[in-house]
DRENVEX-70607 format. One record per atom (N, C-alpha, C, O): residue in one letter; x, z, y. Coordinates in steps of 0.02 Angstrom, whole numbers, plus 32768, in hexadecimal, padded with zeros to 4 digits. Layout:
N
AXZY
...
END
This chain:
277
MC2B813D2EFC2
MC2B91390EFE2
MC2F71389F00F
MC30813B8F033
SC3181350F00B
SC3551346F032
SC346133DF07C
SC30F1329F08F
KC378134AF0A5
KC3711344F0ED
KC36612FBF101
KC38112CDF0E2
SC33E12F1F135
SC32D12AEF14C
SC351129FF18E
SC37112CBF1AB
VC34B1262F1A4
VC366124EF1E5
VC349127AF21C
VC36C1290F249
RC3071285F219
RC2E612AFF24B
RC30412F5F24C
RC30E1313F281
DC3121310F211
DC3301353F20D
DC3731355F22F
DC3821384F254
IC39C1322F223
IC3DF1321F240
IC3DC1319F28C
IC400133BF2B0
IC3B212ECF2A4
IC3AB12E2F2ED
IC3941321F30F
IC3AA1331F346
SC3671345F2EE
SC34A1382F30D
SC37E13BAF314
SC37313EAF339
MC3B613B4F2F2
MC3EA13E8F2F6
MC41513E1F334
MC43A1410F345
KC41213A9F356
KC43A139FF393
KC42813D4F3C7
KC3EE13E0F3D4
NC45B13F3F3E4
NC4531427F417
NC4301466F3FC
NC41A1490F423
YC42A146AF3BA
YC40714A3F39D
YC43214C6F368
YC43A1503F369
KC44E149EF33B
KC47614BAF304
KC4AA1487F2F0
KC49C144CF2E9
KC4E8149FF2E7
KC51F1472F2D4
KC5111454F28E
KC4F91476F261
IC5221414F288
IC51613EFF24A
IC55713F0F220
IC58C13DEF239
TC5511405F1E1
TC58C1408F1B6
TC58C13CCF186
TC55A13BEF165
VC5C513AAF184
VC5CC136EF15B
VC60D1373F133
VC6411384F14E
LC60A1363F0F3
LC646135FF0C9
LC642131FF0A0
LC60C1309F08D
TC67C1303F091
TC67C12C9F064
TC67112DFF01C
TC6811318F00A
AC65612B3EFF5
AC64E12BEEFAD
AC650127AEF8B
AC6381248EFA6
YC66D1278EF4F
YC6751238EF2C
YC660123DEEE3
YC661120BEEBF
DC64D1279EECD
DC63D1283EE86
DC60712B8EE7F
DC5F612DBEEAF
FC5EB12BCEE42
FC5B412EAEE35
FC5C71333EE41
FC5A21357EE62
TC6001348EE27
TC612138FEE29
TC61B13A9EE70
TC5FE13DCEE82
TC6431386EE99
TC64E139FEEDC
TC60E1397EF07
TC60213C0EF33
AC5E71364EEFB
AC5A8135CEF1F
AC57A1397EF10
AC55B13B3EF3E
HC57513A9EED1
HC54B13E2EEBD
HC5621422EEDF
HC5391449EEF8
LC5A3142EEEE1
LC5BE146CEEFE
LC5B4146EEF4A
LC5A114A1EF65
CC5C11436EF6B
CC5B71433EFB4
CC56E143BEFC6
CC55D145DEFF7
DC543141CEF9F
DC4FB1423EFAB
DC4E5146BEFA0
DC4BD1485EFC7
KC4FE148AEF6C
KC4EE14D0EF5D
KC50514FEEF96
KC4E51531EFA3
AC53C14ECEFB7
AC5561514EFEF
AC52E150AF02F
AC539152FF060
GC50114DAF030
GC4D614D0F06A
GC4ED149EF09D
GC4D5149FF0D6
VC51B1472F08B
VC532143EF0B9
VC4F71410F0CB
VC4CE1400F0A0
DC4F213FCF10A
DC4B913D4F120
DC4BD138CF109
DC48A136EF0F5
IC4F9136FF10B
IC5021329F0F9
IC53D1321F0CA
IC572133EF0D5
LC53212FBF095
LC56912E6F069
LC57A129EF07B
LC5511271F074
LC5B71294F093
LC5CD1252F0A6
LC5F51233F06E
LC62B124BF05D
VC5DB11FEF051
VC60011D9F01E
VC62E11A9F043
VC61C1170F051
GC66811C2F054
GC696119CF07E
GC6C0116AF058
GC6CE1173F01D
DC6D41135F07B
DC7021106F05A
DC7481126F054
DC7751109F036
SC7501162F070
SC78D1189F065
SC795119AF01B
SC7CB11AEF005
GC7601193EFF4
GC764119CEFAC
GC797116DEF8D
GC7B3117CEF59
GC7A11134EFAD
GC7D31105EF94
GC8181122EF95
GC8421111EF6B
MC825114FEFC4
MC866116EEFCA
MC86B11ADEF9E
MC89911B3EF75
VC83C11DBEFA6
VC842121BEF83
VC82D1218EF3A
VC8411243EF12
MC80411E7EF27
MC7ED11E1EEE2
MC80F11A8EEBC
MC81C11AFEE80
LC81D1171EEDE
LC8381136EEBC
LC8821129EECB
LC8A110FFEEAB
GC89E114DEEFC
GC8E51148EF09
GC8FB110FEF35
GC9371100EF38
YC8CD10EDEF57
YC8E010B8EF86
YC90510D6EFC2
YC8FC1111EFD3
EC92D10ADEFE3
EC95110C3F01F
EC92310CCF05B
EC93010F5F087
NC8ED10A6F05C
NC8BC10AAF093
NC8781096F078
NC86F108EF03C
TC848108FF0A4
TC8031082F08E
TC7F41037F087
TC7BF1025F06D
IC821100DF09B
IC8130FC5F09C
IC8020FA8F057
IC7D60F7DF054
PC8230FBCF020
PC8130F9EEFDF
PC7D00FB3EFC1
PC7BB0F97EF8E
VC7AE0FE4EFDF
VC7700FFEEFC2
VC73A0FC9EFC1
VC7310FA5EFF2
TC7160FC3EF8A
TC6E30F90EF81
TC69D0FAFEF80
TC6950FECEF7D
MC66C0F84EF82
MC6260F9BEF7B
MC61B0FBAEF36
MC5F50FEAEF30
EC63C0F9FEF04
EC6340FBAEEC0
EC64D1002EEBE
EC62D102EEEA0
HC686100FEEDE
HC6A01053EEE2
HC66D1081EF04
HC65D10B7EEEB
MC654106AEF3D
MC6271094EF65
MC5E510A2EF41
MC5C910D8EF48
CC5CD1071EF1C
CC58E107CEEF7
CC59910AFEEBF
CC56D10D9EEB3
IC5D210ACEE9D
IC5E010DCEE67
IC5E61122EE84
IC5C91151EE6A
FC60C1129EEBB
FC612116AEEDC
FC5CD1185EEF1
FC5BD11BFEEE6
TC5A51159EF10
TC564116EEF2A
TC5351184EEF3
TC51211B6EEFA
EC534115FEEBC
EC5091171EE84
EC51B11B6EE69
EC4EF11DEEE59
AC55C11C4EE63
AC5731204EE4A
AC55E123DEE79
AC5461271EE63
VC5681233EEBA
VC5561265EEEB
VC50B1272EEEB
VC4F512ABEEEF
AC4E4123DEEE6
AC49B1244EEE6
AC483126FEEAC
AC4511293EEB2
RC4A5126AEE74
RC4911293EE3A
RC4A212DDEE44
RC4881308EE20
GC4CD12ECEE74
GC4E21330EE7E
GC4C01355EEB7
GC4C81392EEBD
RC49B1332EEE1
RC47E1353EF1B
RC4351364EF10
RC4121346EEE7
QC41E1396EF35
QC3D713A8EF37
QC3BD13A9EF7E
QC3851392EF8B
NC3E513C4EFAC
NC3CC13D1EFF0
NC3EE13A9F027
NC3CE1398F059
AC42C1399F01F
AC4511377F054
AC43D132EF05B
AC426130EF02B
MC4461313F097
MC43F12CBF0A1
MC47E12A9F087
MC4B412C6F08B
IC477126DF06C
IC4B11246F055
IC4B91209F082
IC48B11E1F08A
IC4F41203F0A0
IC50511C8F0C8
IC54011A6F0A5
IC57211C7F095
AC53C1165F09A
AC5711141F078
AC591110EF0A6
AC56F10EBF0CC
DC5D3110AF0A4
DC5F810DAF0CC
DC5EF1093F0B3
DC5F01086F076
LC5E71065F0E1
LC5EE101EF0D2
LC638100EF0D6
LC6561016F10B
PC6570FF8F09F
PC69F0FEEF09F
PC6B40FAFF0C6
PC68A0F87F0DB
FC6F40FA8F0D0
FC7110F70F0F5
FC6FA0F2DF0D9
FC6FD0F22F09D
MC6E40F02F105
MC6CC0EBFF0F7
MC68B0EBDF0CE
MC67D0E8CF0AC
SC6640EF3F0D1
SC6220EF2F0B0
SC5EA0EE7F0E3
SC5B00EE2F0D1
YC5FD0EE4F124
YC5CA0EDAF158
YC5E20EADF191
YC5BB0E98F1BB
QC6230E9FF193
QC63E0E78F1CB
QC62D0E2EF1C9
QC6300E0CF1FD
AC6190E15F18F
AC60D0DCCF18A
AC5C80DB7F1A4
AC5BA0D7BF1A9
GC59D0DE7F1B5
GC55C0DD4F1CF
GC5260E06F1BF
GC52F0E33F195
KC4ED0DFEF1E1
KC4B60E2EF1D9
KC49A0E2EF192
KC48A0E62F177
SC4940DF4F174
SC4780DEFF130
SC4A40E15F0FF
SC48A0E3AF0D4
QC4E50E0CF105
QC5130E31F0D9
QC50C0E7CF0E4
QC50B0EA3F0B4
AC5080E90F123
AC5030ED7F133
AC4C30EF6F117
AC4C40F2DF0FC
IC48C0ED2F11E
IC44C0EEAF105
IC44D0EEFF0B9
IC4360F21F09C
EC4670EBBF099
EC4690EBBF04F
EC4930EF5F035
EC47D0F18F007
NC4CE0EFFF051
NC4F90F34F038
NC4E00F7AF04A
NC4EA0FAAF025
SC4BF0F80F083
SC49F0FBFF094
SC4690FD0F062
SC4621009F04C
GC4430F9DF04E
GC40F0FA6F01C
GC42C0FBCEFD9
GC40D0FE5EFB6
RC4650FA3EFC7
RC4860FB7EF88
RC4971001EF89
RC48E1024EF57
LC4AF1019EFC2
LC4C01060EFC7
LC483108CEFC5
LC48410C3EFA9
IC44D1075EFE4
IC40E109BEFE2
IC3F4109EEF9A
IC3DE10D3EF84
KC3F71066EF77
KC3E11066EF31
KC40D1092EF05
KC3F610ACEED3
AC44C109AEF19
AC47A10C5EEF3
AC46D110FEEFF
AC4861139EEDB
GC445111EEF33
GC4331164EF3E
GC440117EEF84
GC43111B8EF92
AC45B1155EFB1
AC468116BEFF6
AC426116DF01D
AC3F6114AF00E
DC4251198F050
DC3EC119CF07E
DC3F91173F0BD
DC3CB1162F0E2
AC4391165F0CA
AC44D1140F106
AC4921122F0F9
AC4B41134F0C9
VC4A610F5F125
VC4E910D7F11F
VC51010E3F15F
VC4F310F2F193
KC55210DDF15A
KC57D10E4F194
KC5AA10A7F199
KC5C4108FF166
LC5B4108FF1D6
LC5E21057F1E0
LC60B1063F21F
LC5F61088F24C
EC6451044F222
EC672104DF259
EC6681018F28F
EC6570FDEF280
GC672102CF2CD
GC66F0FFCF304
GC63F1011F33B
GC612103AF330
GC6490FF5F376
GC61F1004F3AF
GC5F60FC8F3C5
GC5CA0FB2F3A0
HC6040FADF400
HC5DF0F74F41A
HC5DD0F3AF3E8
HC5A90F18F3E2
EC6140F2FF3C6
EC6190EF4F39B
EC5EA0EF6F35E
EC5DE0EC3F33F
VC5D00F32F34E
VC5A40F37F313
VC55D0F4CF326
VC5340F59F2F9
KC54D0F4EF366
KC50B0F67F37A
KC4D30F3CF35E
KC49F0F56F34A
DC4DC0EFAF35C
DC4A80ECEF341
DC4A10ED9F2F5
DC46A0ED5F2DB
TC4D90EE5F2D4
TC4D70EF2F28C
TC4B20F34F27F
TC4880F37F251
VC4C20F67F2A6
VC49F0FA7F29F
VC4540F9EF2A9
VC42C0FB8F282
HC4420F7AF2DD
HC3FB0F6EF2EB
HC3D90F4BF2B0
HC3A10F5CF29E
AC3FB0F19F294
AC3DD0EF4F25C
AC3D20F21F21F
AC39F0F1CF1FE
IC4020F4CF211
IC3FB0F7AF1D7
IC3C20FABF1E3
IC3990FB8F1B6
VC3BF0FC6F220
VC38A0FF7F231
VC3460FD5F22E
VC3150FF4F21A
EC3420F96F243
EC3020F72F244
EC2E30F6BF1FF
EC2A60F66F1F9
VC30C0F6AF1CA
VC2F00F64F187
VC2E30FA9F168
VC2D00FAEF12E
GC2ED0FDEF191
GC2DA1021F17A
GC312104BF15F
GC305107FF140
IC3501037F169
IC389105DF14F
IC3AB1082F189
IC3C41062F1B8
PC3AD10C5F187
PC3CE10EBF1BD
PC41910DEF1BE
PC43910D4F18B
VC43510DFF1FB
VC47C10D0F204
VC49E1106F22E
VC485111AF262
MC4D8111CF216
MC5051145F23E
MC53E1118F257
MC55B10F3F230
GC54C111CF297
GC58310F6F2B3
GC5C5111BF2AA
GC5C61155F296
HC5FC10F9F2BA
HC63E1118F2B4
HC66C10F6F2E6
HC67C10BBF2DF
IC680111CF31A
IC6AB1101F34E
IC6E7112EF358
IC6ED1163F339
GC7141119F384
GC753113CF38D
GC785111DF35D
GC78A10DFF358
FC7AB1146F33A
FC7D7112CF307
FC7AD1112F2CD
FC7831136F2B3
QC7B910D3F2BB
QC79310B3F285
QC7C410A1F24D
QC7E81070F253
PC7C410C8F217
PC7F710BFF1E2
PC7FA1078F1C6
PC8301061F1B2
QC7C21054F1C5
QC7C21012F1A7
QC7E80FDEF1D0
QC8040FAFF1B5
TC7EA0FE8F212
TC8080FB4F23D
TC83A0FCDF270
TC86A0FAAF280
TC831100AF289
TC85F1022F2BD
TC8A71024F2A5
TC8D51015F2CA
TC8B01037F266
TC8F4103BF24B
TC9160FF7F24A
TC9540FF3F24E
LC8EF0FC2F243
LC90C0F7FF243
LC92A0F6CF286
LC95A0F46F28A
QC90E0F89F2BC
QC9230F77F2FF
QC9510FACF31F
QC9820F9BF340
EC9400FEBF315
EC9611020F33A
EC9841055F30F
EC9AF1078F327
GC971105AF2CF
GC9871093F2A7
GC95B10CFF2B6
GC92510C7F2D3
YC9711109F2A2
YC94A1146F2AC
YC9571162F2F2
YC98A1181F2FF
KC9271156F31F
KC92D116CF364
KC8ED118BF37D
KC8B61176F36B
VC8F411BEF3A7
VC8BA11DCF3C8
VC89B11A9F3F6
VC8BE1182F417
QC85911AAF3F9
QC8341179F421
QC81A1196F462
QC81011D3F469
AC80E116AF493
AC7F1117BF4D4
AC82011A8F4FD
AC80A11DAF519
KC85F1196F501
KC88F11BDF528
KC89611A2F56F
KC8B411C3F59A
TC87A1167F57C
TC87C114BF5BF
TC8351141F5D9
TC8041143F5B3
RC82F1137F61A
RC7EE112DF639
RC7CA10F1F61B
RC79010F6F609
DC7EC10B9F616
DC7CD107CF5FD
DC7B61084F5B4
DC780106FF5A2
AC7E110A3F58B
AC7D010ADF545
AC79510DCF53F
AC76A10D4F513
AC792110EF56A
AC75B113EF569
AC719111DF57A
AC6E61127F559
IC71910F4F5AE
IC6DD10D2F5C4
IC6C310A4F58C
IC68710A1F57E
KC6F11080F56C
KC6DE1053F535
KC6BD107AF4FD
KC68D1063F4DF
LC6D910B4F4EE
LC6BE10DCF4B7
LC67910FAF4C9
LC64C10FBF49F
IC6721110F506
IC632112CF51D
IC5FC10F5F51A
IC5C41102F503
EC60D10BAF531
EC5DE1082F52F
EC5CC106EF4E8
EC593105CF4D9
SC5FD1072F4BA
SC5F01063F474
SC5BE1095F456
SC5921081F430
AC5C710D4F467
AC5991108F44D
AC55210FAF465
AC52310FFF43E
KC54B10E9F4A3
KC50810DAF4BE
KC4EB109BF49E
KC4AF1097F492
AC516106AF491
AC4FE102CF471
AC4E5103AF42A
AC4B3101DF415
LC5081065F406
LC4F31076F3C2
LC4B1109CF3C2
LC4861091F397
EC4A910C8F3F3
EC46910ECF3F8
EC43010BBF407
EC3FB10C0F3E9
EC43B108DF435
EC409105BF446
EC3F8102EF40B
EC3C01017F403
AC42A1022F3E0
AC4200FF8F3A5
AC3F8101AF36E
AC3E00FFAF340
GC3F2105DF374
GC3C91081F343
GC3EE10B1F316
GC3D010CFF2EA
AC43010B9F321
AC45510E9F2F8
AC438112FF304
AC4251141F33B
FC4361158F2CF
FC419119BF2D5
FC44F11D0F2E1
FC43E120AF2F0
SC48E11BDF2DB
SC4C611EBF2E9
SC50511C1F2ED
SC5071187F2D9
IC53A11E0F308
IC57A11BCF30F
IC5B311EBF2FE
IC5B61224F317
AC5E011D3F2D4
AC61E11F8F2C5
AC65211E6F2F9
AC65D11ABF308
LC6741218F314
LC6AA120EF344
LC6EA1225F324
LC6F41261F318
EC71611F6F315
EC7541208F2F3
EC7911204F321
EC79D11D0F341
MC7B6123AF325
MC7F4123FF34B
MC7EA1227F393
MC8121201F3AE
VC7B41240F3B2
VC7A51231F3F8
VC7B9126FF421
VC7AE12A7F40B
TC7D41264F45C
TC7E8129CF486
TC7AC12CAF492
TC77312B3F496
KC7BA130BF498
KC783133CF49E
KC7591331F4DD
KC71D133EF4DC
EC7781319F512
EC753130EF550
EC71F12D6F548
EC6E612DCF55E
VC73512A0F527
VC7071267F51E
VC6D31277F4E9
VC69A1260F4EE
SC6E5129DF4B6
SC6B412B1F484
SC67C12D9F4A4
SC64112D0F493
KC68E1304F4D2
KC65C132DF4F5
KC62E1301F51F
KC5F1130AF520
IC64C12D1F543
IC62412A4F56D
IC5F3127CF542
IC5B91275F554
IC60C1261F50B
IC5E11239F4DF
IC5A81263F4C3
IC56E124EF4C3
SC5B9129FF4AB
SC58612CBF48D
SC54F12DCF4BF
SC51512E4F4AD
EC56212E2F4FF
EC53112F3F533
EC50E12B6F54F
EC4DC12BCF573
SC528127AF53F
SC50C123DF55C
SC4D7121CF530
SC4B011F3F548
IC4D6122DF4F0
IC4A6120DF4C3
IC4781241F4A4
IC486127DF4A6
HC4411229F488
HC40D1256F46E
HC4111260F423
HC3E91285F406
IC4401240F404
IC4481246F3BB
IC4861270F3AD
IC4B31274F3D7
PC48A1290F372
PC4C212BCF363
PC5051296F35E
PC508125DF347
TC53912B8F374
TC57D12A0F36A
TC59F12CCF336
TC598130AF337
IC5C312ADF308
IC5E412D2F2D3
IC63012C9F2DD
IC6491291F2DC
CC6521301F2E5
CC6991300F2F5
CC6C512FFF2B8
CC6B71322F287
IC6F912D6F2BA
IC73112DDF28C
IC77012D5F2B6
IC785129EF2C6
GC78E130EF2C6
GC7C8130EF2F1
GC7B71302F33A
GC7DF12E6F35F
SC77A1315F34F
SC7651308F394
SC74A1346F3B7
SC7251341F3E8
RC75E1381F39F
RC74F13C1F3C0
RC70613D8F3B9
RC6DD13B1F3A1
PC6F61416F3CD
PC6B61434F3BA
PC67A1424F3E6
PC644143FF3DA
DC68213FAF418
DC64813EAF443
DC61813BAF422
DC5E113AEF43D
CC62B139DF3EA
CC5FD1372F3C5
CC5C6139CF3A5
CC5CA13D9F3A2
DC593137AF38C
DC55A139DF36E
DC56613B1F326
DC54013D8F30A
GC59B1397F308
GC5AA13A8F2C3
GC5F21399F2B2
GC617137FF2DC
QC60513A9F276
QC64A13A0F260
QC64B1383F21A
QC6231396F1EF
VC67A1354F20E
VC6851339F1CB
VC6CF133EF1BA
VC6FA1333F1E4
LC6DD1350F17B
LC721134EF161
LC7201331F11B
LC6ED1332F0F9
VC7591318F106
VC7611302F0C1
VC7681340F096
VC792136BF0A4
LC73F1346F062
LC73F1382F038
LC7841391F01C
LC79813CCF017
HC7AA135DF00A
HC7EC1368EFED
HC81C1386F020
HC84D13A6F00D
DC810137CF061
DC837139DF094
DC82313E7F09A
DC84E1413F09F
VC7E313F4F098
VC7C91438F09C
VC7E51463F063
VC7F7149DF06D
LC7E71446F028
LC7FD146BEFED
LC8481468EFE1
LC8621489EFB4
GC86C1440F009
GC8B3143BF000
GC8C61416EFC0
GC8F61429EF9E
LC8A013E2EFB0
LC8AC13BCEF73
LC8D3137BEF7E
LC8F21360EF50
YC8D11362EFBB
YC8F11321EFCA
YC92F132DEFF3
YC92C134CF028
EC9681316EFDA
EC9A81327EFF9
EC9CA12EEF01E
EC9F912FAF045
KC9B412B0F014
KC9D61277F032
KC9CE1276F07E
KC9FD1264F0A2
IC9931289F096
IC987128CF0DE
IC96712D0F0ED
IC93812E5F0CC
KC98212F2F120
KC9661332F135
KC957132EF180
KC9811340F1A9
PC91B1317F192
PC90A130DF1D8
PC90D134FF200
PC8FC1384F1E6
KC923134AF23D
KC9271384F269
KC8E313A4F273
KC8DD13E1F279
FC8AE137BF274
FC86B1395F283
FC84913B4F248
FC81313D2F24F
AC86613AEF20C
AC84413C7F1D0
AC85B140EF1C1
AC897141BF1B7
KC82C143DF1BE
KC83C1482F1AC
KC8391488F160
KC8061479F141
RC870149DF142
RC87514A5F0F9
RC86214EDF0E8
RC888151CF0F6
YC82814F6F0CB
YC80F1539F0BB
YC82D1554F07B
YC82E1591F070
LC8471528F051
LC869153CF014
LC8A5150DF00A
LC8AA14D9F02B
EC8D11520EFDC
EC90714F3EFC6
EC90014EAEF7B
EC92A1500EF54
LC8CA14CAEF67
LC8BA14C4EF20
LC8EC1499EEFA
LC8F414A2EEBD
SC90F146CEF1C
SC93F1443EEF8
SC9741470EED8
SC9891463EE9F
DC98B14A4EEFC
DC9BC14D3EEE0
DC99E14F9EEA5
DC9C01502EE72
EC960150EEEAC
EC9401534EE76
EC9341509EE38
EC93A1521EE00
VC92214CAEE43
VC917149DEE0B
VC9581492EDE4
VC9591494EDA7
VC98E1487EE09
VC9CF147DEDE7
VC9E214BBEDC0
VC9FA14B6ED87
KC9D814F6EDDD
KC9E81535EDBA
KC9BE153BED7A
KC9D8154FED45
AC97E152BED7F
AC9521530ED44
AC9671500ED0D
AC9671513ECD2
VC97A14C3ED20
VC98E1492ECEE
VC9D014A6ECCD
VC9D8149DEC91
IC9FE14C2ECF4
ICA3D14DBECD7
ICA301513ECA6
ICA4E1515EC70
SCA021540ECB7
SC9F11577EC8A
SC9D2155DEC4A
SC9E11575EC13
YC9A7152BEC50
YC988150CEC16
YC9BD14ECEBE9
YC9BE14F6EBAC
KC9EA14C6EC08
KCA1F14A5EBE1
KCA4A14D8EBBC
KCA5914D0EB81
NCA5D150EEBDF
NCA861542EBC0
NCA631564EB86
NCA811573EB52
DCA221570EB8D
DC9FB1590EB58
DC9F61562EB1B
DC9FA157AEAE2
VC9EE1522EB26
VC9EA14F3EAEE
VCA2D14EFEAC9
VCA3014F2EA8C
VCA6214E8EAF0
VCAA514E1EAD2
VCAB81520EAAB
VCAD7151CEA76
SCAA6155BEAC5
SCAB8159AEAA5
SCA8915ADEA6C
SCA9815DBEA46
GCA52158AEA67
GCA21159BEA34
GC9F015D2EA48
GC9C915E9EA1F
KC9F315E5EA87
KC9C6161AEAA0
KC97E1601EAA8
KC94E1627EAA3
FC97815C0EAB4
FC93615A0EAB9
FC9351562EA8C
FC965153CEA8D
PC9001557EA66
PC8C41581EA62
PC8CD15BDEA33
PC8F215BAEA02
AC8AC15F4EA44
AC8AD1630EA1B
AC86C1632E9F1
AC8421606E9F6
NC8661667E9C9
NC82B166DE99D
NC7E9166AE9C4
NC7B8164CE9AD
EC7E91689EA00
EC7AB168AEA27
EC7971645EA42
EC760163DEA5B
HC7C31615EA3C
HC7B415D2EA54
HC7A315A2EA1C
HC79B1566EA27
SC79D15BCE9DE
SC7901590E9A5
SC74F15A4E982
SC73015D7E994
FC73B157EE950
FC6FC1588E92D
FC70B1591E8E2
FC73C1577E8C9
SC6E015B5E8C0
SC6EC15C4E879
SC6B115AFE84E
SC67715B0E864
MC6C0159EE80F
MC68C1592E7DD
MC67115D4E7C3
MC6931607E7C7
DC63615D3E7A9
DC61D160DE784
DC64A1617E746
DC65E15E7E726
KC6591656E737
KC6871665E700
KC6711648E6BE
KC699162FE697
SC630164BE6B1
SC6171630E672
SC62015E5E66F
SC62F15C9E63A
EC61615C3E6A7
EC61F157BE6A9
EC669156AE6A1
EC67A1537E682
LC6951593E6BC
LC6DC1588E6B5
LC6F1158EE66C
LC71A1567E653
EC6D615BFE64A
EC6E615C8E603
EC6CE158DE5DA
EC6F11575E5AD
RC6921575E5E9
RC678153AE5C6
RC6A514FDE5D2
RC6B314D6E5A4
LC6BD14F7E610
LC6E914BFE621
LC72B14C3E5FB
LC7431491E5E0
KC74714FFE5F8
KC7871507E5D5
KC78114F6E58A
KC7AD14D7E56D
KC748150BE56C
KC73D14FCE525
KC73614B1E51B
KC74D1495E4E9
EC7151491E54B
EC7081449E546
EC7491421E548
EC75213F1E523
IC7761436E575
IC7B4140FE57E
IC7EE1429E553
IC825140FE555
GC7E0145FE52B
GC813147AE4FD
GC84914A1E522
GC87714BAE502
END
C-alpha cells in the first residue's frame, strides 16, 4: 500500500522525508524500488523530458500523461503531481477541476506554487478531499518572470512575508510545503513554526525532507546545473560513451553477432531451400 498523507505528516521531527521527481514508468519503478517516500511528478518534466526552456509551456495534458506513467510504476511511494502554470490561477473552479484530473491520472495529492495569494485556492481544493502540497520561496512558474533565478528571503521583510505565507498555507489545509532556494536561516524558522512537513530544494537540511530532480541526481540534464543539486552520477557521459560504442560496433560489423540473432531449425531450412530452388 502506498504512503498516505497521514504517513508523511507523521514523519515530521521523526524521520527525514525523501522525494525525487519522476515522469515515466521506468524511473518511477526504480525510485519506488529504492524506497523513496514521495514521487513528485514535477512540471520540471517540461524541461528535462520535453526540452522546454522553462516550465511555463507545460500543460495539463503533459502532466496527466506523466502522472499516468508514474502511477503505473509505483507500489509504495506517494505520488504528488504539479499543477502547471495557469491551471489554477483563473479561479477555484479551475483549480478543483484540474486537481481532480491529476488525481484521476493516478496522483495522491497535488502541488501548487504561491503563498498568501493562493490560500483560498488551497482551501477550496482541500475541501473537496484532495490533499495539497504548497510551494513557496523561489517559484519557477512566476518568480523567473519578475526576478530571474534568485535566492529568496535574504532580507527581513522578505523573510517575514515568507514565514507568514507558510503559516497561511498550513491554515488553508496544506499537508506539507516545499521551500525552494530559501535562505537556511528562514527555512529553519519556517520548519519550526509550522506543524506540517517542509520539503527542501536548495534550502539546507533543517527542513523535514529533501527533493531533487532525478535528472540532476543522475547527471543526465546538462543545460542547468543548480548549486544545490548533488550529482551522484554523471550518466550523461556514460550514455554518450555507450552510444558511441554501439555506433562503432554497428559500423564495423561487430554487432550484431551470432549470439544476438536467431536461427531456423536445420530441417526447416533445407525444406525452404528446396522450395525456393
